[in-house]
LUMDREN-790060 format. One line per field, with one value per residue: x, y, z of N, C-alpha, C, O in turn; residue number from 1; residue in three letters. Coordinates in Angstrom, 3 decimals, decimal comma. Layout:
<sebas>
n_xx: X	...
n_yy: Y	...
n_zz: Z	...
ca_xx: X	...
ca_yy: Y	...
ca_zz: Z	...
c_xx: X	...
c_yy: Y	...
c_zz: Z	...
o_xx: X	...
o_yy: Y	...
o_zz: Z	...
n: NUM	...
res: Ala	...
</sebas>
This chain:
<sebas>
n_xx: 20,251	19,783	17,712	15,371	12,501	12,762	10,852	10,248	12,677	12,914	10,683	11,428	13,666	12,408	10,806	12,847	13,964	11,805	11,476	13,958	13,766	11,622	12,725	14,813	13,383	11,982	14,175	15,086	12,872	12,949	15,522	15,124	13,564	15,300	15,965	17,183	17,326	16,797	17,517	15,310	13,212	13,302	12,505	9,859	8,741	9,099	7,339	4,861	4,817	4,707	2,273	-0,027	-2,353	-3,846	-2,379	-2,576	-0,561	-0,177	-0,629	1,503	3,589	2,959	3,618	6,329	7,984	10,344	10,657	10,910	8,248	8,022	9,789	8,557	6,307	7,592	9,018	6,934	5,760	7,819	8,078	5,545	5,513	7,493	6,244	6,219	4,573	1,095	-1,627	-4,547	-7,559	-9,446	-12,210	-12,621	-10,133	-7,509	-5,403	-4,797	-2,131	-0,476	1,672	2,530	0,668	2,162	4,373	3,530	2,290	-0,293	-3,370	-5,881	-8,803	-10,691	-12,667	-14,205	-15,027	-17,396	-18,054	-16,255	-13,812	-12,282	-10,337	-10,477	-8,788	-9,835	-10,178	-11,384	-13,249	-11,569	-12,940	-14,720	-12,855	-11,663	-13,906	-14,369	-11,981	-12,363	-14,762	-14,061	-11,960	-13,341	-14,928	-12,887	-11,618	-13,562	-13,377	-10,878	-8,784	-6,027	-5,688	-3,628	-3,757	-6,265	-8,253	-10,574	-12,748	-14,975	-17,376	-18,937	-20,576	-18,948	-19,341	-19,347	-20,209	-22,602
n_yy: 41,341	42,209	43,578	42,504	40,656	37,471	35,535	36,394	36,060	33,276	32,528	33,519	31,919	29,443	29,757	30,001	27,430	25,786	26,734	25,972	23,175	22,767	23,630	21,789	19,415	19,885	20,090	17,438	16,064	17,091	16,234	13,462	13,298	13,836	16,482	19,871	22,077	25,052	28,609	30,095	28,218	27,886	30,421	30,489	28,455	29,663	31,890	30,533	29,215	31,352	32,471	31,074	30,265	28,886	29,962	31,739	31,734	34,426	35,738	34,785	35,978	38,649	38,753	38,351	40,223	40,095	37,632	35,940	35,618	33,454	31,670	31,044	29,611	27,366	26,364	25,749	23,541	21,646	21,543	20,618	18,114	16,822	16,533	18,497	20,644	21,168	21,232	23,057	22,467	24,803	26,915	29,147	31,299	30,709	28,189	27,245	27,047	25,266	24,428	20,996	18,834	17,092	18,562	20,656	19,686	20,132	19,178	19,844	21,113	22,443	25,328	26,212	28,779	28,807	30,907	33,222	31,996	32,005	30,430	28,943	27,730	25,205	23,690	20,746	19,513	17,200	14,784	14,585	14,423	11,931	10,293	10,737	9,599	6,870	6,263	6,835	5,043	2,610	2,696	2,755	0,321	-1,598	-1,273	-2,245	-0,496	1,374	3,946	6,774	9,389	11,929	14,527	17,063	19,008	21,570	22,812	25,770	28,864	31,764	34,083	36,686	36,280	34,948
n_zz: -21,384	-18,933	-16,449	-17,438	-16,512	-14,807	-15,682	-18,260	-19,528	-19,329	-20,863	-23,388	-23,875	-23,998	-26,311	-28,250	-28,020	-28,806	-31,446	-32,453	-32,228	-33,993	-36,459	-36,670	-36,957	-39,363	-41,055	-40,912	-42,060	-44,671	-45,451	-45,394	-47,611	-49,565	-49,920	-49,348	-46,507	-47,140	-46,911	-47,813	-47,522	-44,782	-43,974	-44,928	-43,336	-40,859	-41,091	-41,322	-38,853	-37,078	-37,704	-36,765	-37,961	-40,939	-44,010	-47,130	-50,116	-51,063	-48,588	-47,080	-48,472	-47,925	-45,245	-45,217	-47,026	-48,429	-49,525	-52,576	-54,885	-56,778	-55,664	-53,235	-54,102	-55,309	-53,083	-51,358	-52,577	-52,302	-49,479	-48,794	-50,070	-48,599	-46,207	-44,275	-44,437	-44,757	-46,997	-46,735	-47,918	-49,392	-50,213	-52,973	-54,459	-53,597	-52,168	-48,788	-46,429	-43,813	-41,050	-40,797	-38,718	-37,114	-36,541	-35,002	-32,775	-32,079	-32,158	-34,298	-35,981	-38,783	-39,585	-42,458	-44,562	-47,040	-48,599	-48,431	-48,119	-45,825	-43,316	-40,209	-37,391	-35,164	-31,984	-30,713	-27,871	-25,681	-25,143	-27,304	-29,374	-28,787	-29,193	-31,915	-32,934	-32,208	-33,629	-36,303	-36,552	-36,387	-38,734	-40,661	-40,133	-40,891	-43,604	-44,055	-43,722	-42,556	-40,324	-40,280	-39,340	-38,773	-40,315	-39,788	-41,474	-41,340	-43,372	-44,268	-43,624	-42,529	-39,732	-40,788	-43,384	-43,202
ca_xx: 19,065	19,653	16,497	14,191	12,053	13,170	9,863	10,391	13,894	12,583	9,760	12,210	14,486	11,498	10,453	14,020	14,117	10,737	11,826	15,097	13,224	10,829	13,608	15,541	12,465	11,760	15,427	15,082	11,865	13,463	16,648	14,537	12,981	16,375	15,962	17,924	16,555	17,389	17,107	13,943	12,291	13,316	11,707	8,454	8,354	9,019	6,100	3,738	4,840	4,318	0,917	-1,048	-3,522	-3,458	-2,160	-2,420	0,771	-0,095	-0,509	2,894	4,390	2,682	4,279	7,777	8,021	11,611	10,607	10,475	6,998	8,237	10,479	7,582	5,526	8,434	9,328	5,722	5,615	8,827	7,730	4,353	5,921	8,287	5,392	6,405	3,459	-0,087	-2,558	-5,924	-8,374	-10,417	-12,925	-12,084	-9,033	-6,217	-5,280	-4,132	-1,113	-0,078	2,642	1,943	0,314	3,235	5,354	2,959	1,767	-1,574	-4,379	-6,986	-9,621	-10,888	-13,930	-13,892	-16,154	-17,593	-18,265	-15,056	-12,611	-11,587	-10,143	-10,154	-8,459	-10,617	-9,821	-12,595	-12,994	-10,852	-13,902	-15,190	-11,723	-11,566	-15,059	-14,074	-10,935	-12,980	-15,724	-13,337	-11,225	-14,297	-15,256	-11,693	-11,384	-14,511	-12,893	-9,517	-7,943	-5,322	-5,619	-2,432	-4,313	-7,454	-8,533	-11,998	-12,995	-16,390	-17,588	-20,165	-20,362	-18,482	-20,282	-19,411	-20,887	-23,885
ca_yy: 40,802	42,823	44,332	41,755	39,711	36,079	34,778	36,816	35,391	31,854	32,396	33,722	30,715	28,377	30,003	29,646	25,975	25,237	27,052	25,137	21,829	22,809	23,679	20,519	18,401	20,179	19,714	15,974	15,668	17,424	15,339	12,154	13,408	14,177	17,926	20,676	23,089	26,303	29,817	30,414	27,261	28,216	31,634	30,104	27,730	30,664	32,647	29,659	28,955	32,575	32,883	30,475	29,936	28,594	31,144	31,612	32,183	35,890	36,142	34,496	37,038	39,886	38,693	38,414	40,860	39,834	36,321	36,006	34,894	32,171	30,816	30,555	28,558	26,162	25,840	25,170	22,204	20,782	21,379	19,771	16,758	16,253	16,333	19,568	21,571	20,544	22,123	23,036	22,702	25,850	27,407	30,411	31,342	30,275	27,170	27,723	26,117	25,348	23,398	19,685	18,668	16,412	19,573	21,624	18,978	20,748	18,517	20,764	20,960	23,728	25,867	26,796	29,534	28,521	32,169	34,066	31,171	32,100	29,172	29,123	26,517	24,958	22,512	20,183	18,941	15,914	13,671	14,508	13,943	10,471	9,680	10,764	8,592	5,536	6,095	6,774	3,782	1,536	2,787	2,367	-1,105	-2,329	-1,167	-2,757	0,693	1,766	5,405	7,409	10,525	12,438	15,961	17,336	20,352	21,908	23,788	26,532	30,290	32,467	35,076	37,837	35,922	34,283
ca_zz: -20,762	-17,622	-16,269	-17,861	-15,478	-15,060	-16,451	-19,654	-20,013	-19,476	-21,991	-24,609	-24,051	-24,399	-27,714	-29,061	-27,991	-29,643	-32,833	-32,797	-32,430	-35,216	-37,624	-36,739	-37,472	-40,782	-41,716	-41,003	-43,049	-45,996	-45,744	-45,701	-48,942	-50,486	-50,130	-48,376	-45,777	-47,586	-46,199	-48,230	-46,887	-43,354	-43,803	-45,113	-42,121	-39,789	-41,281	-40,979	-37,405	-36,374	-38,085	-35,922	-38,765	-42,317	-44,837	-48,572	-50,536	-50,971	-47,180	-46,693	-49,083	-47,182	-43,939	-45,459	-48,344	-49,107	-50,178	-53,976	-55,080	-57,451	-54,712	-52,256	-54,764	-55,436	-51,753	-50,772	-53,168	-51,675	-48,062	-48,730	-50,461	-47,508	-45,036	-43,295	-44,610	-45,341	-47,694	-46,265	-49,100	-49,117	-51,377	-53,423	-55,406	-53,060	-51,126	-47,576	-45,971	-42,415	-40,692	-40,553	-37,315	-36,393	-36,147	-34,066	-31,608	-31,767	-32,971	-34,507	-37,171	-39,449	-40,064	-43,759	-45,103	-48,463	-49,317	-48,532	-48,091	-44,549	-42,597	-38,792	-36,645	-33,955	-31,197	-30,117	-26,545	-25,692	-25,201	-28,688	-30,179	-28,556	-29,835	-33,350	-33,194	-32,129	-34,724	-37,571	-36,532	-36,700	-40,159	-41,417	-39,910	-41,735	-44,978	-44,124	-43,874	-41,332	-40,223	-39,713	-38,611	-39,452	-40,323	-39,900	-41,974	-41,362	-44,442	-44,069	-43,793	-41,327	-39,212	-41,688	-44,633	-42,919
c_xx: 18,862	18,374	15,240	13,792	12,462	12,163	9,909	11,605	13,614	11,663	10,515	13,073	13,622	11,106	11,619	14,191	13,061	11,043	12,980	14,638	12,424	11,737	14,422	14,655	12,176	13,002	15,478	14,089	12,351	14,615	16,145	13,946	14,031	16,470	16,792	16,987	17,202	16,886	15,667	12,922	12,185	12,430	10,213	7,955	8,198	7,710	4,897	3,667	4,342	2,853	-0,158	-2,348	-3,047	-3,383	-2,150	-1,001	0,846	0,021	0,898	3,802	4,180	3,437	5,798	7,973	9,316	11,655	10,159	9,248	7,223	8,916	9,507	6,748	6,342	8,695	8,109	5,496	6,573	8,469	6,505	4,703	6,694	7,464	5,567	5,240	2,283	-0,993	-3,931	-6,772	-9,465	-11,151	-12,281	-10,850	-7,753	-6,368	-4,601	-3,192	-0,842	0,978	1,912	1,743	1,407	4,297	4,829	2,486	0,453	-2,612	-5,573	-7,704	-9,879	-12,357	-13,584	-15,141	-16,246	-17,835	-16,966	-13,748	-11,813	-11,494	-9,753	-9,831	-9,392	-10,067	-11,096	-12,255	-12,383	-11,806	-14,432	-14,080	-11,560	-12,705	-14,872	-13,059	-11,532	-13,893	-15,019	-12,520	-12,114	-14,643	-14,076	-11,450	-12,292	-14,028	-11,477	-8,488	-7,308	-5,146	-4,276	-2,844	-5,572	-7,491	-10,034	-12,152	-14,503	-16,570	-18,931	-19,881	-19,967	-19,519	-20,442	-20,209	-22,295	-25,071
c_yy: 41,371	43,635	43,619	40,786	38,285	35,296	35,153	36,143	33,917	31,642	32,550	32,499	29,556	28,521	29,629	28,131	25,328	25,498	26,184	23,703	21,747	22,767	22,395	19,426	18,631	19,794	18,201	15,494	15,935	16,503	13,943	12,122	13,805	15,659	18,626	21,686	24,440	27,478	30,191	29,498	27,543	29,438	31,342	29,385	28,709	31,459	31,798	29,398	30,171	32,935	32,335	30,180	29,618	29,882	30,792	32,054	33,717	36,400	35,880	35,603	38,379	39,920	38,684	38,915	40,587	38,466	36,488	35,106	33,518	31,178	30,236	29,442	27,261	25,530	25,204	23,759	21,232	20,514	20,477	18,324	16,072	16,015	17,385	20,545	20,783	21,612	21,951	23,412	23,686	26,205	28,707	30,217	30,679	29,102	27,821	26,627	26,353	24,287	22,095	19,497	17,984	17,397	20,512	20,993	19,579	20,139	19,449	20,442	22,357	24,045	26,600	27,480	29,288	29,790	32,937	33,282	31,241	30,719	29,504	27,768	26,420	23,711	22,014	19,620	17,536	14,730	13,498	13,973	12,426	9,732	9,643	9,684	7,179	5,284	5,980	5,490	2,605	1,520	2,308	0,863	-1,960	-2,355	-1,715	-1,647	1,037	3,283	5,824	8,588	10,970	13,964	16,113	18,791	20,555	23,049	24,458	27,990	30,916	33,509	36,265	37,540	35,355	35,228
c_zz: -19,361	-17,575	-16,734	-16,774	-15,829	-15,884	-17,931	-20,284	-20,265	-20,673	-23,310	-24,907	-24,528	-25,866	-28,617	-29,135	-28,892	-31,113	-33,308	-33,080	-33,727	-36,438	-37,773	-37,342	-38,958	-41,586	-41,924	-42,058	-44,470	-46,396	-46,112	-47,111	-49,988	-50,798	-49,056	-47,719	-46,043	-46,748	-46,552	-47,586	-45,398	-43,091	-43,983	-43,862	-40,961	-39,894	-40,882	-39,480	-36,627	-36,608	-37,156	-36,644	-40,177	-43,144	-46,316	-48,927	-50,561	-49,526	-46,650	-47,224	-48,381	-45,857	-44,044	-46,885	-49,109	-49,774	-51,623	-54,189	-55,710	-56,516	-53,686	-52,865	-54,863	-54,067	-51,096	-51,303	-52,481	-50,213	-47,894	-49,059	-49,339	-46,246	-43,955	-43,300	-45,158	-45,920	-47,059	-47,465	-48,720	-50,387	-51,814	-54,278	-54,898	-52,100	-49,931	-47,095	-44,497	-42,164	-40,432	-39,054	-36,500	-35,907	-35,075	-32,772	-31,142	-32,686	-33,090	-35,807	-37,734	-39,677	-41,358	-44,297	-46,605	-49,274	-49,518	-48,477	-46,803	-43,904	-41,166	-38,196	-35,452	-33,273	-30,540	-28,738	-26,649	-25,822	-26,630	-29,594	-30,022	-29,245	-31,357	-33,713	-33,204	-33,330	-36,068	-37,673	-36,893	-38,185	-41,000	-41,318	-40,790	-43,191	-45,142	-44,280	-42,539	-41,323	-39,632	-38,838	-39,337	-39,390	-40,492	-40,322	-42,033	-42,359	-44,208	-44,341	-42,469	-40,905	-40,158	-42,963	-44,417	-43,076
o_xx: 17,882	18,004	14,136	14,655	12,507	12,558	9,635	11,559	14,023	11,839	10,270	13,196	14,052	11,072	11,409	14,526	13,380	10,894	12,977	15,070	12,536	11,533	14,691	15,120	12,129	12,889	15,870	14,413	12,181	14,681	16,671	13,840	13,700	17,004	17,070	15,985	18,041	15,940	14,892	11,868	11,103	11,695	9,389	6,861	7,262	7,043	4,006	2,580	3,635	2,253	-1,094	-3,351	-1,959	-4,217	-1,765	-0,323	1,851	0,702	1,422	4,675	5,121	3,849	6,486	8,110	9,378	12,595	9,131	9,223	6,678	8,644	9,621	6,505	5,840	8,605	8,240	5,082	6,182	8,549	6,440	4,233	6,561	7,937	5,111	4,956	2,459	-1,104	-4,408	-6,707	-10,290	-10,749	-11,480	-10,563	-6,987	-7,323	-3,913	-3,426	-0,958	1,156	0,799	2,548	1,559	5,037	5,608	2,298	0,125	-2,729	-6,200	-7,264	-9,348	-13,175	-12,757	-16,182	-15,294	-17,820	-16,610	-12,685	-10,767	-12,445	-8,809	-10,514	-9,703	-9,558	-11,805	-11,100	-12,657	-11,509	-14,572	-14,340	-11,344	-12,495	-15,179	-13,249	-11,242	-13,815	-15,354	-12,399	-11,695	-14,651	-14,254	-11,115	-11,837	-14,243	-10,923	-7,443	-7,973	-4,519	-3,844	-2,336	-5,903	-6,857	-10,670	-11,732	-15,216	-15,984	-19,939	-19,048	-20,564	-20,466	-21,544	-20,810	-23,088	-26,215
o_yy: 41,050	44,297	44,085	40,151	37,922	34,472	34,305	35,712	33,369	30,681	31,796	32,090	28,770	27,530	29,001	27,598	24,421	24,603	25,714	23,090	20,772	21,958	21,963	18,613	17,674	19,233	17,735	14,621	15,103	16,044	13,312	11,061	14,075	16,043	18,060	22,095	24,908	27,340	30,564	29,959	27,450	29,478	31,899	29,677	28,590	31,676	32,280	29,364	30,026	33,635	33,049	29,874	30,037	30,775	29,688	32,681	34,271	37,395	36,665	36,099	39,163	40,986	38,978	38,130	40,822	38,169	37,116	33,966	32,523	29,978	29,069	28,428	26,184	24,312	24,227	22,875	20,122	19,372	19,674	17,406	14,863	15,364	17,189	21,194	19,843	22,725	20,831	24,536	23,427	25,833	29,289	29,118	30,140	29,027	28,832	25,440	27,471	23,366	22,095	19,947	18,271	17,101	21,097	21,690	19,539	20,525	19,798	19,616	23,342	23,160	27,511	26,847	29,532	29,750	33,269	33,837	30,602	29,939	30,259	26,780	27,423	22,799	22,779	19,288	16,794	13,774	12,371	13,161	11,719	8,663	8,641	8,944	6,386	4,236	5,114	4,912	1,705	0,464	1,541	0,214	-2,944	-3,329	-1,663	-1,842	0,998	3,839	5,292	8,757	10,442	14,593	15,379	19,699	19,802	24,120	23,789	28,323	30,642	33,781	36,792	38,441	35,293	34,822
o_zz: -18,689	-18,545	-16,450	-16,169	-17,004	-16,708	-18,780	-21,436	-21,289	-21,421	-24,252	-26,062	-25,373	-26,595	-29,654	-30,193	-29,661	-31,944	-34,446	-34,056	-34,470	-37,343	-38,894	-38,140	-39,731	-42,676	-42,994	-42,862	-45,361	-47,536	-47,029	-47,727	-51,143	-51,839	-47,999	-48,306	-45,273	-45,972	-45,672	-47,149	-44,819	-42,105	-43,257	-43,378	-40,170	-38,883	-40,183	-38,904	-35,629	-35,792	-36,798	-36,000	-40,571	-42,996	-46,703	-48,114	-50,117	-49,279	-45,860	-46,512	-48,256	-45,399	-43,067	-47,823	-50,315	-50,512	-51,876	-53,724	-55,233	-56,574	-53,311	-52,211	-54,538	-53,910	-50,359	-50,553	-52,120	-49,759	-46,963	-48,387	-49,149	-45,314	-42,829	-42,294	-45,932	-45,406	-46,872	-47,963	-47,844	-51,489	-51,083	-54,755	-55,696	-51,327	-50,068	-47,322	-43,993	-42,962	-39,906	-38,240	-35,313	-34,969	-34,323	-31,775	-29,956	-33,849	-32,090	-36,607	-37,221	-39,926	-41,351	-44,468	-47,346	-50,505	-50,649	-48,757	-46,694	-43,940	-40,935	-38,463	-34,809	-33,925	-29,886	-28,469	-27,592	-26,538	-27,104	-30,482	-31,007	-29,817	-32,003	-34,679	-34,100	-33,970	-36,877	-38,753	-37,620	-38,818	-41,946	-42,310	-41,373	-43,912	-46,240	-44,901	-41,504	-42,224	-38,610	-37,729	-40,399	-38,544	-41,248	-39,605	-42,696	-42,203	-43,979	-45,184	-41,428	-41,644	-40,314	-43,549	-45,356	-42,874
n: 1	2	3	4	5	6	7	8	9	10	11	12	13	14	15	16	17	18	19	20	21	22	23	24	25	26	27	28	29	30	31	32	33	34	35	36	37	38	39	40	41	42	43	44	45	46	47	48	49	50	51	52	53	54	55	56	57	58	59	60	61	62	63	64	65	66	67	68	69	70	71	72	73	74	75	76	77	78	79	80	81	82	83	84	85	86	87	88	89	90	91	92	93	94	95	96	97	98	99	100	101	102	103	104	105	106	107	108	109	110	111	112	113	114	115	116	117	118	119	120	121	122	123	124	125	126	127	128	129	130	131	132	133	134	135	136	137	138	139	140	141	142	143	144	145	146	147	148	149	150	151	152	153	154	155	156	157	158	159	160	161	162
res: Met	Ala	Gly	Arg	Pro	Pro	Asp	Thr	Ile	Ala	Ala	Ala	Ala	Ser	Val	Arg	Arg	Val	Ala	Ser	Asp	Leu	His	Ala	Glu	Val	Asp	Arg	Leu	Leu	Ala	Asp	Asp	Gly	Gln	Arg	Tyr	Thr	Thr	Gly	Arg	Arg	Arg	Val	Val	His	Val	Leu	Ala	Ala	Ala	Gly	Gln	Pro	Leu	Thr	Ile	Pro	Glu	Ile	Leu	Asp	Arg	Asp	Ala	Glu	Leu	Pro	Gln	Ser	Ser	Val	Tyr	Arg	Asn	Met	Val	Val	Leu	Glu	Gln	Ala	Gly	Ala	Val	Gln	Arg	Val	Val	Ala	Thr	Gly	Glu	Trp	Ser	Arg	Phe	Glu	Leu	Ala	Glu	Gln	Leu	Thr	Glu	His	His	His	His	His	Leu	Ile	Cys	Ser	Ser	Cys	Gly	Thr	Val	Arg	Asp	Ile	Thr	Val	Pro	Ala	Ala	Leu	Glu	Arg	Ser	Leu	Glu	Arg	Ser	Leu	Gly	Ser	Val	Ala	Ser	Val	Glu	Gly	Phe	Ala	Ile	Asp	His	His	Arg	Leu	Asp	Leu	Ile	Gly	Arg	Cys	Ala	Ala	Cys	Ala
</sebas>
C-alpha cells in the first residue's frame, strides 16, 4: 500500500468493511431461512452489489462467466426466499434482480420500460418520499393493513424507445 494516498487507503478499507457487513447480513438471512451462504451465492451477491442496478440472470452470468447457469437460477430462488434479493417485475423475457433494500440502505424506486424491459433505479426527493409514506400509510390503515415497506415502479417507455 506504500505510495497510495491516505484517502485511497481509507476508501478501500471502507469498501471492504461495507462488503463484509453485506456478506454477514446475507449470511444471517440465509441462516434464518435454514440455508448456507455458499461460494456461488456469495458470488451472485457480489455481482449484484457491484452492478448498482437490477440485473437479469443472463447479465449476472455475463459479469461472472465462471458461475454455472443452473446454479445461478437455483441460488437466485434461495436468495429471494431468504429476503436477500428482490425481483423487480419487468416486461419482456427476463425478470431483473437486485439486493433487497434492507441490505443496501438505499431507498429507491424504478423506471421500467414497457418496450425494451430496461429498469433504472431512481431516488425521489426526501419530501416526496415522506409524502408517499404518509399517503400510503393512510390507504393501508383504512384497509387494516400494516406496511413493512413500499416499492414504486413507474412503467412507461425509456428515451430510446419513446
